[in-house]
Every structure is written in C-alpha cells, then in structure tokens.
C-alpha positions, 0 to 999 in steps of 0.5 A: 762492644766495649773494651771491657766486654771484649776483654771478658769474652776474649780472656774466657775464650783463651782460658787465661787467668788474670795472672797469666794474661798479666804476665803475657801483657805486662799489665798488672792483675789489678789493672786487668780486673778494673778494665774488665769490670769497666771501672777504668778505660785503658790507654791505647798502648795497654789495649795493644799489649792486651790484644797482642797477648790474646792474639786478637785485634780490637778495632775502634767500635769494638770489632775483631779482626 
C-alpha cells in the first residue's frame, strides 16, 4: 500500500478533515491533498508528523503497527 492510499484510509477512519489534520500535523492543506492524491512523495519527517497526528505508525512497505 502506498503512503497516499494509507493516508486516504487512515484519514477516513479518523474522520479528520484536511484542515483538522493540517493543524494537528503542521502540514499545509495543499500538501496533504497532493500527498493523498499521489502527486508528491512526502519527506520522512512529514510522514512521521502525519502518522503521529493520526495516531498510527506507517512502516516501509506499507504496514500498520
């Protein structure tokens, strides 16, 4: 599972809007939308902040811990 797919699934599960996740993760709404659409690959530090905000862990290869 790609990070964009993972983000889409986990954001839907958490019922967070882009604005809410943006505030929690300190990532711009436009960046979150581009990441979720698969248009850009986020830096590891951005992945970490997004996962922390969602309360999940994303492992290389797309697993959830």
